[in-house]
N, C-alpha and C positions, 0 to 999 in steps of 0.2 A: 245401178241394173235392179230388178227387183230381188235377185239372189242377196245381194249386199244388204238391202233394206230389211230382209229377211232376218238378219243376223239381232236387229235391234228391237226385234218384237217380242214380247213375252210369249213363252212356248204355249200352245194350245192342243189339247188332245182332239183326237177327230171324234165323229159322232156317237160311235161305240166305245171309243178307247178300247180297242182291240185290233187284232189281224185282219178282222173282216171289214176293216175300213178302207183296205185296198181293194178297188173294185174288182169284182168276179170271183174273188178268193172266197171260199167257204170252209168251214171247219166243223168236224163231227167227232163225237167222243164215244166209246164203248167202255162200261165201267161193270165189274163185277167185284162184289163184296160178298163173303159167307162161304159156307161149305169149304174153308181152307183157302178160298180165293181173296187176295186184296192187290188186284191188279186191273189194268185197261191198256186201250189203245186210243191214240188221236192221229186222225187223218188230215192233212191240209190239201184242198183240192183245189187245183189250179183253175184259171179261166178256161174257156173253150179256146183250144189251140195252144194251151200249155203256157209256161213261163220260165224264163232264163233263172239257172240257178248254178250255185257254186256252194263250197264247203270250206270250212276250217276246223280242223281235229286238233284239240290242246291236250285232252286228257289222255292219261297213261294207259287205259284199259278200254278203248272205245270197243262198241258192238255196232258195225255198220253194215248197210246194203248199198250196191250200186253207187258209191261214193267216188269210185276212180271216174265214172263217166262225168262227174262234175267238174274235173279240170280243166282250165281253160283251153289246153290242147286235145282233149277228147272230141269226137265227131259229132255227139249229140247236142243239140244247141238248147232244146227245150225239154221240160220234164212235165208230166201229167198230174202229178199228186206227191207229197211227203208224207210218211209215217213216223211218228213218234211212238214209243210202245215200251211197256214193261217186259218182263221177262228175259233179260238178259239176252244172250244170242239166240237161245229158244225163241224169245218173242219176235224175231226177225221173219218168223215165217207170216206173220200179218202183212208184210209187204206182197206177199204172193197172194193173201186174199185179196187185197186192192187190186192188184194186177188182173186176176181172175175176173172180177167184177167188171173194170174198165174194158177189158178185152171183149166182153159180152156185149158192151155198148158200142164197141167198135172205136174205141179211142186208145190211140197209142202211134208208134212209128211204123208205118206200110212196110211189110216186109214179103207181101206176095200179090198176086194178081187180083183177089178178091178183098172187100171191105172187110171183112172177118179176119184177114190175116195181119195182126197187126201185135206189136210188143208195146205195152204200156211201159213207161218209163218211171219207176216209182222207188226214188232213194229212201231211206229211212235209217233209224238208229235207235237203240234201246238203252234202257237205264236198269240197273240191278235190284229189284225187288223179290226175288226169289225164296219163297217159305215164308214170306212177312205175313199172310194169310193164315199160317198156319200148315200149310202143305204144300211142299216144296215142288210137286208136280201138278200143282194148280196155277197154270200160266196161260199166257196168250195162245190162241190157235189161229188158223186161216179165217175162221169165221169172226173172229174179233177185228181182224182189217175190214173184211164185207160188211159188218154192222156198222163200225166207225165211218165207213164210206158213204154208206146210207144215210146216215145221219147228217153227213156233211152234204149230200145231194138234195135233201129237204129242206135246205136252207135256202131262202130266196136271196140271190146275190146282188139284187138292184136296190141301191139306196133308195129310200124314202117307200118301199113295198114291205114286204114280210120281216125282212132282216132287221129293218129300222124299229121295229116292235121288240126285238129280240135282245135280250141282254147276254152278253159273253157269258160262257159258264167258266167259274173260275174255282179252284180249290182242289178237294180229293175227287178228281174225275179223270176219266181217261188215262192217258198215260201218267198223270201225278197221283192215280189212285193209290198205289202201295209207295209213293216217295217219301224218304224221310231225309231231313236235313240237319245233320249233327244232332241226332236223337228228338228233334221237333218234327211234327208232321209238315212234310213238303206238298208239293201239288201244281196245279197247273195255273200261270198267270197270263195275263196278255196287257199290252198298252200301245198306244199310238201317239203322235204328233204331228199337226199339220205345218209345212215349212211354206209360207208364202211365196209364190213364184217360184217353187222347187217341185212339191209333190207332198205326198203322205209317206212316214215312215212308221212300220209297226212292228211289233213281235208279238211271239207266244213261248212260253218255256214251260218244261216240265223240270223242276227243281228238285233235284234228290242227292245234295252233294256231301262231301266228305267235310269240308270246311264249315267253319261257324257263319251264321248270317247276323250274328249279335256282335255290338259294342261291348266288351267285357267290362268296360268302366260304367255305363251308363244303362247298359241293358236295351239301349234302341237298336232298331234294325240298322245296319250298315249302309244299307242304299235310301233310307228314308229321306234323306235332305234332297233327292231329286224328285220326289213325287209332285206332280200337279195336283190342283184343285180336284179335278176328274176323278183322280185316284183314292179319295178320302183320306184320311189321317190315321195313322197308327193310334192305338192307347196309350194315355200317359202311363210312364214306368214310376212307380213307386220304389224306394229303398228296399222294401222286402221284396218286390218282384224282381229286382236286380240280383238280390241272393238267389231267389227261387229259379230265375233263368241260368246263372251260374251252374247251380246244382243240375238242372234238367240238360244241361250241355256238355257236362263232365263227360270224359272217357269212362266206361264201364266195360264190365265183360259182356260177351255176347258173341252173335253168328261172326265168324270169320269166313268169308267165301261160302263154302258150302258144309262147314263143320261147326259145331257149338264150341268154343273154347272158352272155359271159365274164367281163366287167367289172362285173356287177351282182349284188349279194346275191340270195339266194333268198328271197322274201318273199311271193308272192302265193298259193301253193298251201295255203291253209288253212280253217280253221274247227271250232269246237268244238260238237258239237249234243248236246242233253241232252233226256232225259224225265225229270222228278221227279214224285212222285206220292203219294197217302196214299189209306188206305182210310176216312179220316173223311168226312164228306158237306160237301162244298163247293160254292158256287156257281160259275157261269163268272168272276165279278168276284174271287172268292176264289182260283181257279187261277189268274187273270192275276196276283193279288199274290203268290202263292206262287213264280211262274215269276220273277217280278221280283226278290225277294230271292235266290232261288237263283241268281241271276247272281253275287251275293256270292262263291258257292263257286268259280266260276271266276277272280275277282280273287284269293283267298286261294291259288290252285294254279299261277297263270300270269302272268308279267310281261313285256311288257303284255298288255292283253287287250281285247277289244272295238275292235280297231284297224281302221284301213280296208281292211287286207288280211285280215280275218277275217270269217265271215258267222255269227257265234255265234247259236243258236237255243235257247231253253230252251223245251219244252213242259210245261204244267203239268196234272196230272191228277188225278181223284178218282173212284175206284170206287164209294163211298159204300156199303160194306159195314158201315162202324162208324157210330157216332153223329155227329151235328153238333156239332161244338166249341163252347164258349164262347169270348169274347174272348181269354181266356188261353191257351186252348187253341189257337185259330188261331195266336197268337203263337207258340207253342212249334214247331207244324208249318213255318211259315216259316223260324225260326232252324233248325230240324233240315233242312230242304229245303237251304239253303246248305251245311251241315256234309256230309250225305251226296253232295253234288256234288263237295266238295273230294276226299272219301274215294275216290270213284269214280275221279277223275282219276288220284289217286296210285296207285291198285290197276291202272289201265289201264297206267300207266308202267312199273311192276313187272312185269307179266304179258307184256308185250310182247316180242316176238321180232323180232331184228335181221334185215335182209334185205339183199341185195346182188342189184342188177337191172342190166340195160343202161342204165338210167337213172341209177342213183348207190347209193352204200353208206349205210344207215341202221342203226348200231348201237342197241341198247337201252340204256337206263341202267344195267342190270345188267352188259350185256356191257362197257361202258367201265370199270366198277368192277371187275369180275373181271380184264381184261385188265391193267389198272394194278397190281393186287396181283401178279400174275404177273410182271411188269417187276420 
């Protein structure tokens, strides 16, 4: 069968190597830097008619919105958008901003006799980047959600048209603007893979983890071995760079939750957020399983992961524009889901831009390696 043959093919990324390789999905970001801000929001807009979705939460400190509706036993079958955002629990207001905009367009679950009486289903999750721009009160608002949604709506979802000329945005943007991963700058990453005879699997992540993404022996990114040619290659790591990376990621005094503690390591401002999806037809239960297996992608790229100081959340979605997989095809989808998550995390770290604010200095992985080479 086609799915069985696909097991023996070298994996290939989709045309954009991004979540937008799933037909109909669009992604928009709103980013604010300066005047105390270092934060943003990202919206994943579903195709017309919505998409099937579920969720897997593993972190000990999640900040989420409408995730109970994603349980396979819940009555709502399809959602209209997903939100990833900074701002911790404060940032969840961006979900309402997206809901307001979609409702104005008549998108949502009908709850009344007129077309305007709808409730958009917009689950979301937030990471903790509070204060990283220098002002604890400079955080996402309703407007962040509305603007990120508008950015998504302006993408052309049809392959071969506008979106085909667009490169997916990576690095320190949207929900990844204030992200930090073990004292290195985090950010947004995305990746995809085409499974012949099965469908496309893709992910987007906002990586802001407590755990380290570095192999402390070699200085290499833990997930780099899963990169495809379309992802590019990480820079070579010299012996000097290994030492520099060890120093850059070593525990240090800093912000603990909402208070500066000079004798405590910085641990609480974290969480990695993920949307992983496929164009294959999946049930909510299958989306939940895909999200659960995709959590392995975090574990391959970050160590430790799912800690009490993280709020790690993986949303699993199906656009349903391809065929329903057989059992082997579904197995391939779940395995690929973990791989695209790992690749997305690595791509986020490679694309991130180092930043200095009143709250701290966070170099990127590439910054540290480059500086060590010059030394």
